[in-house]
matplotlib code that plots the C-alpha trace (Angstrom):
import matplotlib.pyplot as plt

x = [93.1, 95.1, 98.6, 97.3, 94.8, 97.8, 100.0, 97.5, 94.7, 96.8, 99.7, 98.9, 99.2, 102.8, 105.8, 108.4, 111.4, 114.2, 113.8, 110.9, 109.1, 109.6, 107.8, 104.9, 104.8, 104.6, 101.1, 99.9, 98.8, 96.7, 95.2, 94.2, 92.7, 90.7, 89.5, 88.3, 86.4, 84.7, 83.9, 85.5, 88.2, 87.8, 90.5, 93.2, 94.3, 96.1, 98.8, 100.1, 101.3, 104.8, 103.6, 101.8, 104.9, 107.1, 104.6, 104.5, 108.2, 108.8, 106.3, 107.7, 111.2, 110.3, 108.6, 111.5, 114.2, 112.2, 112.1, 115.8, 116.5, 114.4, 116.5, 119.8, 118.7, 117.9, 114.6, 111.3, 109.6, 105.9, 106.8, 108.4, 105.5, 103.0, 105.1, 105.2, 101.4, 100.9, 103.3, 101.4, 97.9, 97.4, 93.7, 92.8, 91.7, 95.1, 97.3, 97.8, 99.0, 101.4, 102.6, 103.3, 105.4, 107.3, 108.0, 109.0, 111.5, 112.8, 113.5, 114.5, 117.9, 118.1, 120.3, 119.0, 121.6, 119.6, 116.4, 118.1, 119.9, 116.8, 114.9, 117.9, 118.0, 114.4, 115.0, 118.5, 117.9, 115.6, 117.8, 115.1, 112.8, 115.4, 116.0, 112.3, 112.5, 115.4, 113.4, 110.6, 113.2, 114.4, 110.8, 110.5, 113.9, 113.1, 109.8, 111.3, 112.9, 116.5, 118.3, 120.4, 124.0, 123.0, 120.2, 122.4, 125.0, 122.2, 120.8, 124.3, 124.9, 121.5, 122.3, 125.6, 123.8, 121.4, 124.4, 124.5, 127.9, 128.7, 127.8, 124.3, 123.8, 124.6, 122.1, 119.4, 120.0, 119.7, 116.5, 114.9, 116.2, 113.9, 112.6, 115.3, 118.0, 119.4, 121.7, 119.9, 123.1, 123.2, 119.6, 120.5, 123.7, 126.1, 128.8, 128.1, 130.8, 129.5, 128.2, 124.5, 124.4, 125.5, 122.9, 120.1, 121.4, 121.4, 117.9, 116.5, 118.1, 116.6, 113.1, 113.3, 114.4, 112.1, 108.9, 105.9, 104.7, 107.9, 107.4, 103.7, 104.9, 106.9, 103.9, 104.9, 102.2, 100.3, 101.8, 105.2, 103.9, 102.8, 106.3, 107.7, 105.5, 106.9, 110.4, 109.7, 108.5, 111.8, 113.9, 111.8, 112.2, 116.0, 116.2, 114.1, 116.4, 119.5, 117.9, 117.1, 120.6, 122.2, 119.7, 119.0, 115.7]
y = [122.0, 118.8, 118.8, 117.3, 120.1, 122.5, 120.5, 119.8, 122.3, 125.3, 124.7, 127.9, 130.0, 129.3, 131.0, 128.6, 128.4, 125.9, 122.1, 121.9, 124.6, 122.6, 119.6, 121.9, 122.8, 119.1, 118.9, 122.4, 121.7, 118.8, 120.7, 123.6, 121.3, 119.5, 122.9, 124.0, 120.7, 121.1, 124.8, 126.0, 128.4, 128.1, 125.4, 128.0, 130.9, 134.0, 133.5, 131.3, 131.7, 131.0, 128.0, 126.7, 127.1, 125.4, 122.5, 122.0, 122.3, 119.8, 117.3, 117.8, 117.3, 113.9, 112.8, 114.0, 112.5, 109.3, 109.0, 109.7, 107.1, 104.5, 105.2, 104.9, 101.5, 100.4, 98.7, 100.2, 97.4, 97.1, 97.5, 100.8, 102.1, 100.9, 102.6, 105.8, 105.8, 104.9, 107.6, 110.3, 108.9, 109.8, 110.0, 107.7, 110.6, 112.2, 109.1, 109.8, 113.3, 112.2, 109.5, 112.2, 114.1, 111.0, 110.0, 113.5, 113.6, 110.2, 111.0, 114.6, 115.7, 117.6, 115.7, 114.8, 117.2, 120.1, 119.0, 118.4, 121.8, 123.7, 122.4, 122.7, 126.4, 126.8, 125.4, 126.8, 127.1, 124.1, 121.0, 119.0, 119.6, 118.3, 115.4, 114.6, 114.7, 112.3, 110.1, 109.9, 108.7, 106.1, 105.0, 104.4, 102.8, 100.3, 99.3, 96.0, 95.3, 96.5, 99.7, 98.6, 99.9, 102.2, 103.6, 104.2, 106.0, 108.1, 108.9, 109.8, 112.2, 113.9, 114.1, 115.9, 118.4, 119.0, 119.7, 116.5, 114.9, 111.2, 111.1, 112.6, 110.2, 107.2, 108.3, 109.0, 105.6, 103.9, 105.7, 104.3, 100.8, 97.9, 97.0, 95.2, 96.0, 99.2, 99.8, 102.1, 104.1, 104.7, 105.9, 108.4, 109.4, 108.6, 106.1, 103.2, 104.4, 107.9, 109.1, 108.8, 112.6, 112.6, 110.0, 112.1, 115.3, 113.5, 112.2, 115.6, 117.2, 114.7, 115.0, 118.8, 118.8, 116.0, 116.9, 116.8, 120.1, 121.8, 120.3, 121.3, 124.9, 124.7, 123.7, 120.2, 118.0, 115.8, 112.7, 113.7, 114.6, 111.0, 109.9, 112.2, 110.4, 107.1, 108.4, 109.8, 106.3, 104.9, 107.5, 106.9, 103.1, 103.4, 105.6, 103.2, 100.4, 102.3, 103.3, 99.7, 98.6, 101.3, 101.3, 105.0, 106.9]
z = [93.3, 93.0, 91.7, 88.4, 88.0, 88.3, 86.0, 83.3, 83.7, 84.7, 82.3, 80.2, 83.3, 83.8, 82.2, 83.4, 81.2, 80.9, 80.3, 82.8, 80.8, 77.7, 79.4, 80.2, 76.5, 75.6, 77.2, 76.5, 73.0, 74.0, 77.0, 74.8, 72.1, 74.8, 76.2, 72.7, 72.3, 75.6, 74.9, 78.1, 79.0, 82.8, 83.1, 82.6, 84.8, 83.7, 86.2, 88.9, 92.4, 93.5, 95.5, 92.4, 90.3, 92.8, 93.2, 89.4, 89.0, 91.8, 90.3, 86.8, 88.0, 89.5, 86.3, 84.2, 86.4, 86.8, 83.0, 82.7, 85.4, 83.6, 80.5, 82.4, 83.8, 80.2, 81.1, 82.3, 84.3, 85.1, 88.8, 88.2, 86.1, 88.8, 91.5, 89.6, 89.2, 92.8, 94.0, 92.1, 92.3, 88.7, 87.8, 84.9, 82.7, 83.0, 82.7, 78.9, 79.6, 82.3, 79.9, 77.3, 79.8, 80.8, 77.2, 76.2, 79.1, 78.3, 74.7, 75.1, 74.1, 77.4, 79.8, 83.3, 84.7, 83.2, 84.9, 88.2, 88.1, 87.3, 90.3, 92.5, 91.5, 92.5, 96.1, 96.9, 100.6, 101.1, 101.0, 102.7, 99.7, 97.3, 99.6, 99.4, 95.6, 95.7, 98.0, 95.4, 92.8, 95.3, 95.7, 92.0, 91.7, 94.5, 92.9, 91.6, 94.9, 94.3, 93.2, 90.3, 89.9, 87.0, 89.0, 92.0, 89.9, 88.5, 91.9, 93.2, 90.4, 90.9, 94.7, 93.9, 91.7, 94.6, 96.8, 98.9, 99.8, 100.0, 103.7, 103.0, 100.1, 102.2, 104.9, 102.3, 100.7, 104.0, 104.8, 101.6, 101.8, 101.9, 105.4, 107.5, 105.0, 106.5, 109.5, 112.0, 112.5, 108.7, 108.7, 111.5, 109.6, 112.5, 113.2, 115.6, 118.0, 118.6, 122.0, 123.1, 123.0, 119.4, 118.5, 120.1, 118.4, 114.9, 115.5, 116.6, 113.5, 111.1, 112.7, 112.4, 108.8, 107.6, 109.4, 107.1, 108.4, 107.2, 103.7, 103.7, 104.4, 101.2, 99.3, 98.3, 96.7, 99.2, 97.6, 98.9, 102.3, 102.6, 101.6, 104.3, 106.9, 105.8, 106.1, 109.6, 110.6, 109.3, 111.3, 114.4, 114.1, 113.7, 116.8, 118.8, 117.7, 118.8, 122.1, 123.0, 122.0, 124.1, 127.0, 127.1, 127.0]

ax = plt.figure().add_subplot(projection="3d")
ax.plot(x, y, z, "-o")
ax.set_aspect("equal")
plt.show()
């Protein structure tokens, strides 16, 4: 089942609390009404696996935090909306439901810190999962070609809630910069004067932590596996640049 089947069709099967649970409630009424009209009860399951719950929580967190980031920026541009739709490959018949979740999050009295903390608590030992979520937010923020100061401040605060320090944040920022705008050493998270051995070690660590297979094992939605592949390409390109510059294999 696609992630949207789980978010929309399986909403009644979840017992998720907190602000993310409230977002599920925002679409539950519509989904139940639609089910009654169609005369079907097969859309809903009596329960959900841990993997399903984590997938839904992850996806809802990106929607909620994306909505709060849009509010922080002050303007929701068409580019940002299009990037959001492209990132999630939202089916046309579910666009309205996703829009309801987005609008509910944007106007909710719950602060973005609450959404960020809830998903951070769900992945306490998987920082690479939280980094991928942060990457999705960078993808949305960069839709208009630049991360605005208010968006960067927002992303930094979310990163701190996720447990990342300033060094981690600069590396993550570099890995999501527009093509040609990032220093390869920043992408690898090392200084330009470190040894070749240190460069190779940093590269191996990033490849291990960001490998799509590792994210798949955590049950992340396919859309974010695709983003992970893009990030791997960025890391590999940065390493290749440094190798050529230094002349090592």
